[in-house]
N, C-alpha and C positions, 0 to 999 in steps of 0.2 A: 711444945706446939700441940694444939688440939688435933685429934684424929680427923682425917677427911680434908676435903678441899672446899667445902661449902657448896652452895648452889647459886646460880645466877641465870639471868635471862640470856639466851643464846645471842651472841653478837659477834659476828665475823665482819662481813662487809656491810651488814645492815642489821638493825635490831629486829629480832624475831620474837615479839612479845608472847606468842603462843607456845614458845618452846623453852622449857627450863632445862638447864644442864647441871650436872653435878659430877663429882668424882674426877677422874682423870680427863674426861672431856672438858670439864670446866677449867682445869689447869691448862690444857692445850689451847683452849680458846683465849685464856688470859695471856698466854705467851704470845699468841698472834697479835692481840691488841697491844701488848707492851712493845712489840717490834714494829708496829705501824702507827704509833702515836708520837707525834713530834714532842720532844722534850719541852717542858715548860707550859704545855697547853692545858694541863689539868688544874682546876681550881683547888685550893686548899693550902696546906702548909708546906714546910720544907720537903717532906717526903714526896708529895705530889709534884713539886717543882722539879724533882730529879727523876721523874718517871718517864720512861719512853725512849725509843730509838727509832726514828723515822727512817726505815731502810731505804725507801724510794728517794727521799730527800737527800740522804747521805750519798747513795750511789750516783745520783744526778749531779751532786756538787763536787765530788772529788775524782771521778773517773774510774775506769775499769781496774787498772793495776793496783792503785791505792786501795780501792774498795775490797778487792779480792784478798789483799794482804792483811788489811786491818779488821775486816768484819768478824772473823772468828773470835778474836779477843774481845771486841766490842759487844757482840751478841752474848757471849758467855758472861761478861761482867754485868750486863743489863739483867740477864735472867737470874743471876745469883742474888739480886736485890729482893727477890721473892722468897719469903721464908719457907715456902712449900717446896723449894728446889734446893737440893744439897749439892748437886753437880750438874754441869752441862758440858758436853763435848761437841764442838761445832766445827764443821768443815764446809768450805765454800769452793765451788767450781763455777766457771763462767764460760760462755760461748757467745760468739757473734753470729747472728742470723744473716741470711742473704741480704736483707734490707738494711743491714748495719746496726740493728738493735742488739744491745748487749743484754743477755739474760744470765742471771745468777741462780744457782741451785744451792740452797743453804740447808744442810743436813744437821739436825740437832739430836743428840741422844741425851735425854733428860733422866736424871736420877732424882726421883722425888724424895723428900725428907722422911716420908714414912716408909714402910716396908713393902709397898705395892709393886716394886720392881720398875726397872727402866722402861722407857718407851721412846720410840723415834718419831720425829716430826720433820717433814721436809717442806720447805717453802721455795717458791719460785719468785724472784724479785727482779725488777728493772727500775729505771728511773721514773717509771710511770705507775706500776702496780706491784702489789705483793699478794700472793695467794698460797693457800695450803694445797700442796699437790700430793700429800700422803701422810698418813700417820695419826689422824684424830683417833685416840684410843676410846674405847667404850668402858 
């Protein structure tokens, strides 16, 4: 694998054409996009058709207990499709808010394929939204 992670236009919840990211920030943003893209929605070939894990859609479809139990393995499997990642350790916790909304906290420790060292990324997810709440490395 070539050194580095390339560069891309910053794109979390919306495209930021004025901001280019590279390095570990580009990798972290690509992880976020991978976990918020419904599978089969990218145009292209076989690889693109297997891209993505729509966290909100999955959580909304199967419920709290099933999501909490299945998500760690599903997220790890999805992330390991990226050649820039050699390992990912995922833990999921959830809580129910006073209004009955279930919120998931997904903590991911990423081991990049290069020697840049591990980094942590934490996401908050529900059946409506996914957001990064900690860990975009620089």
